[in-house]
Backbone as JSON Lines, residues from 0, in Angstrom:
{"i":0,"aa":"G","n":[-170.73,75.61,157.17],"ca":[-170.48,76.95,157.46],"c":[-170.77,77.92,156.34]}
{"i":1,"aa":"T","n":[-170.47,79.14,156.54],"ca":[-170.72,80.18,155.57],"c":[-169.49,80.36,154.71]}
{"i":2,"aa":"Q","n":[-169.77,80.47,153.4],"ca":[-168.63,80.6,152.47],"c":[-169.05,81.63,151.45]}
{"i":3,"aa":"K","n":[-168.15,82.5,151.11],"ca":[-168.35,83.52,150.05],"c":[-167.98,82.97,148.74]}
{"i":4,"aa":"L","n":[-168.81,83.14,147.76],"ca":[-168.49,82.75,146.37],"c":[-167.85,83.92,145.62]}
{"i":5,"aa":"S","n":[-166.91,83.62,144.86],"ca":[-166.22,84.68,144.14],"c":[-166.54,84.58,142.59]}
{"i":6,"aa":"K","n":[-167.78,84.42,142.33],"ca":[-168.13,84.24,140.95],"c":[-168.71,85.6,140.38]}
{"i":7,"aa":"H","n":[-168.25,85.94,139.27],"ca":[-168.77,87.18,138.61],"c":[-170.16,86.96,138.12]}
{"i":8,"aa":"V","n":[-171.06,87.87,138.38],"ca":[-172.43,87.75,137.92],"c":[-172.72,89.07,137.08]}
{"i":9,"aa":"G","n":[-173.05,88.84,135.86],"ca":[-173.26,89.96,134.91],"c":[-174.76,90.4,134.99]}
{"i":10,"aa":"Y","n":[-175.01,91.62,134.82],"ca":[-176.37,92.11,134.77],"c":[-176.51,93.43,133.93]}
{"i":11,"aa":"S","n":[-177.72,93.82,133.65],"ca":[-177.93,95.03,132.82],"c":[-178.62,96.06,133.78]}
{"i":12,"aa":"T","n":[-178.8,97.23,133.27],"ca":[-179.48,98.28,134.06],"c":[-181.04,98.1,133.8]}
{"i":13,"aa":"T","n":[-181.46,97.3,132.9],"ca":[-182.93,96.97,132.65],"c":[-183.15,95.57,132.72]}
{"i":14,"aa":"L","n":[-184.38,95.14,133.14],"ca":[-184.83,93.81,133.18],"c":[-186.25,93.73,132.57]}
{"i":15,"aa":"S","n":[-186.48,92.9,131.58],"ca":[-187.81,92.78,131.02],"c":[-188.31,91.3,131.34]}
{"i":16,"aa":"I","n":[-189.43,91.17,131.93],"ca":[-189.98,89.89,132.2],"c":[-191.19,89.63,131.3]}
{"i":17,"aa":"P","n":[-191.05,88.59,130.38],"ca":[-192.1,88.33,129.43],"c":[-193.41,87.85,130.21]}
{"i":18,"aa":"P","n":[-194.58,88.15,129.66],"ca":[-195.79,87.75,130.23],"c":[-195.93,86.3,130.52]}
{"i":19,"aa":"E","n":[-195.37,85.36,129.7],"ca":[-195.5,83.9,129.93],"c":[-194.74,83.49,131.24]}
{"i":20,"aa":"L","n":[-193.87,84.32,131.78],"ca":[-193.23,83.9,133.06],"c":[-193.93,84.4,134.29]}
{"i":21,"aa":"I","n":[-195.04,85.06,134.05],"ca":[-195.92,85.58,135.22],"c":[-197.09,84.69,135.41]}
{"i":22,"aa":"A","n":[-197.5,84.49,136.63],"ca":[-198.62,83.54,136.96],"c":[-199.88,83.91,136.15]}
{"i":23,"aa":"P","n":[-200.56,82.95,135.58],"ca":[-201.74,83.24,134.74],"c":[-202.74,84.18,135.39]}
{"i":24,"aa":"G","n":[-203.05,84.14,136.67],"ca":[-203.97,85.0,137.27],"c":[-203.52,86.41,137.33]}
{"i":25,"aa":"R","n":[-202.24,86.67,137.15],"ca":[-201.73,88.07,137.22],"c":[-201.01,88.49,136.0]}
{"i":26,"aa":"R","n":[-201.08,87.69,134.94],"ca":[-200.34,87.91,133.69],"c":[-200.83,89.14,132.94]}
{"i":27,"aa":"P","n":[-199.92,90.05,132.66],"ca":[-200.23,91.25,131.87],"c":[-200.21,90.89,130.41]}
{"i":28,"aa":"S","n":[-200.64,91.82,129.54],"ca":[-200.58,91.63,128.14],"c":[-199.28,91.82,127.5]}
{"i":29,"aa":"T","n":[-198.38,92.64,128.23],"ca":[-197.13,92.97,127.65],"c":[-196.07,92.67,128.75]}
{"i":30,"aa":"A","n":[-194.76,92.68,128.38],"ca":[-193.71,92.44,129.3],"c":[-193.72,93.47,130.43]}
{"i":31,"aa":"V","n":[-193.24,93.1,131.55],"ca":[-193.09,94.04,132.73],"c":[-191.68,94.43,132.71]}
{"i":32,"aa":"D","n":[-191.36,95.73,132.67],"ca":[-189.98,96.24,132.65],"c":[-189.61,96.88,133.89]}
{"i":33,"aa":"Y","n":[-188.36,96.59,134.34],"ca":[-187.82,97.17,135.61],"c":[-186.53,97.86,135.23]}
{"i":34,"aa":"Q","n":[-186.19,98.94,136.05],"ca":[-184.97,99.7,135.85],"c":[-184.12,99.49,137.1]}
{"i":35,"aa":"L","n":[-182.9,99.12,137.02],"ca":[-181.97,99.03,138.16],"c":[-181.72,100.39,138.69]}
{"i":36,"aa":"F","n":[-181.85,100.55,140.04],"ca":[-181.62,101.88,140.69],"c":[-180.56,101.76,141.8]}
{"i":37,"aa":"G","n":[-180.09,100.63,142.05],"ca":[-179.02,100.57,143.08],"c":[-178.38,99.22,143.13]}
{"i":38,"aa":"V","n":[-177.14,99.15,143.54],"ca":[-176.39,97.88,143.66],"c":[-175.47,97.97,144.89]}
{"i":39,"aa":"V","n":[-175.55,96.95,145.8],"ca":[-174.65,96.94,146.98],"c":[-173.64,95.87,146.71]}
{"i":40,"aa":"Y","n":[-172.32,96.24,147.02],"ca":[-171.22,95.32,146.78],"c":[-170.56,95.03,148.13]}
{"i":41,"aa":"H","n":[-170.2,93.75,148.29],"ca":[-169.34,93.32,149.44],"c":[-167.94,93.14,148.94]}
{"i":42,"aa":"H","n":[-167.05,93.78,149.66],"ca":[-165.61,93.57,149.38],"c":[-164.92,92.83,150.53]}
{"i":43,"aa":"G","n":[-164.18,91.82,150.21],"ca":[-163.58,90.98,151.25],"c":[-163.57,89.57,150.93]}
{"i":44,"aa":"K","n":[-162.67,88.75,151.56],"ca":[-162.57,87.35,151.2],"c":[-163.55,86.42,151.89]}
{"i":45,"aa":"S","n":[-164.04,86.87,153.09],"ca":[-164.95,85.99,153.81],"c":[-166.4,86.61,153.82]}
{"i":46,"aa":"A","n":[-167.29,85.68,154.07],"ca":[-168.7,86.16,154.15],"c":[-169.0,86.72,155.5]}
{"i":47,"aa":"T","n":[-168.2,86.59,156.44],"ca":[-168.46,87.09,157.85],"c":[-167.8,88.41,158.09]}
{"i":48,"aa":"G","n":[-167.14,89.03,157.18],"ca":[-166.49,90.34,157.33],"c":[-166.16,90.97,156.06]}
{"i":49,"aa":"G","n":[-165.89,92.24,156.04],"ca":[-165.48,92.89,154.81],"c":[-165.92,94.36,154.9]}
{"i":50,"aa":"H","n":[-166.13,94.86,153.66],"ca":[-166.51,96.33,153.49],"c":[-167.61,96.3,152.44]}
{"i":51,"aa":"Y","n":[-168.5,97.23,152.6],"ca":[-169.6,97.45,151.62],"c":[-169.51,98.8,150.94]}
{"i":52,"aa":"T","n":[-169.86,98.75,149.67],"ca":[-169.97,100.0,148.87],"c":[-171.28,99.91,148.12]}
{"i":53,"aa":"A","n":[-171.75,101.04,147.51],"ca":[-173.0,100.99,146.78],"c":[-172.86,101.96,145.56]}
{"i":54,"aa":"D","n":[-173.62,101.5,144.53],"ca":[-173.83,102.38,143.33],"c":[-175.29,102.74,143.3]}
{"i":55,"aa":"I","n":[-175.66,104.01,143.14],"ca":[-177.09,104.37,143.06],"c":[-177.33,105.26,141.86]}
{"i":56,"aa":"L","n":[-178.57,105.05,141.34],"ca":[-178.93,105.94,140.21],"c":[-179.57,107.21,140.79]}
{"i":57,"aa":"R","n":[-178.96,108.28,140.55],"ca":[-179.42,109.57,141.15],"c":[-180.48,110.19,140.26]}
{"i":58,"aa":"D","n":[-180.22,110.36,138.95],"ca":[-181.17,110.85,138.05],"c":[-181.29,109.82,136.96]}
{"i":59,"aa":"E","n":[-181.96,110.18,135.86],"ca":[-182.15,109.21,134.74],"c":[-180.86,108.48,134.32]}
{"i":60,"aa":"N","n":[-179.83,109.19,134.17],"ca":[-178.55,108.59,133.72],"c":[-177.42,108.93,134.53]}
{"i":61,"aa":"E","n":[-177.54,109.42,135.75],"ca":[-176.4,109.8,136.6],"c":[-176.2,108.73,137.79]}
{"i":62,"aa":"W","n":[-175.18,107.96,137.66],"ca":[-174.86,106.99,138.67],"c":[-173.77,107.52,139.59]}
{"i":63,"aa":"L","n":[-173.94,107.28,140.91],"ca":[-172.98,107.58,141.94],"c":[-172.45,106.39,142.63]}
{"i":64,"aa":"H","n":[-171.17,106.39,142.92],"ca":[-170.53,105.34,143.68],"c":[-170.27,105.87,145.07]}
{"i":65,"aa":"I","n":[-170.75,105.15,146.06],"ca":[-170.59,105.6,147.5],"c":[-169.74,104.61,148.21]}
{"i":66,"aa":"D","n":[-168.69,105.11,148.82],"ca":[-167.72,104.31,149.58],"c":[-167.46,105.09,150.9]}
{"i":67,"aa":"D","n":[-168.06,104.74,151.98],"ca":[-167.98,105.53,153.23],"c":[-168.4,106.98,153.04]}
{"i":68,"aa":"T","n":[-167.44,107.87,153.12],"ca":[-167.8,109.32,152.99],"c":[-167.39,109.83,151.61]}
{"i":69,"aa":"T","n":[-166.95,108.99,150.73],"ca":[-166.6,109.37,149.37],"c":[-167.67,109.09,148.4]}
{"i":70,"aa":"I","n":[-168.08,110.15,147.64],"ca":[-169.17,109.95,146.61],"c":[-168.48,110.39,145.3]}
{"i":71,"aa":"S","n":[-168.63,109.62,144.25],"ca":[-168.03,109.99,142.97],"c":[-168.98,109.57,141.8]}
{"i":72,"aa":"S","n":[-168.98,110.29,140.71],"ca":[-169.77,109.96,139.57],"c":[-169.16,108.75,138.85]}
{"i":73,"aa":"I","n":[-169.94,107.8,138.33],"ca":[-169.48,106.74,137.5],"c":[-170.41,106.55,136.37]}
{"i":74,"aa":"S","n":[-170.05,105.78,135.32],"ca":[-170.85,105.5,134.22],"c":[-171.68,104.24,134.45]}
{"i":75,"aa":"A","n":[-172.87,104.07,133.72],"ca":[-173.58,102.89,133.75],"c":[-172.83,101.69,133.39]}
{"i":76,"aa":"D","n":[-171.81,101.81,132.49],"ca":[-170.97,100.66,132.13],"c":[-170.16,100.27,133.34]}
{"i":77,"aa":"E","n":[-169.74,101.09,134.19],"ca":[-168.89,100.69,135.39],"c":[-169.79,99.99,136.39]}
{"i":78,"aa":"V","n":[-171.11,100.3,136.38],"ca":[-172.02,99.65,137.37],"c":[-172.24,98.22,136.91]}
{"i":79,"aa":"T","n":[-172.34,98.02,135.63],"ca":[-172.7,96.6,135.14],"c":[-171.47,95.82,134.78]}
{"i":80,"aa":"M","n":[-170.26,96.24,135.1],"ca":[-169.11,95.5,134.83],"c":[-169.12,94.14,135.45]}
């Protein structure tokens, strides 16, 4: 059956992938950098039900937390907790 894991997964707002991890035919000369721009969270004890919220990057350093009709400003540290 379906089961929700309650394990904390840490992450940063940036991800850098070194060239050696990219296929030789597509390998760039420098690392490929990505910026996190959104996170979706599932709240609830089961995988078959619950509530979803999201954090989105609005501008370069402005993060918003969205919960139904409530929108509030949050810090990047709160996003990556």
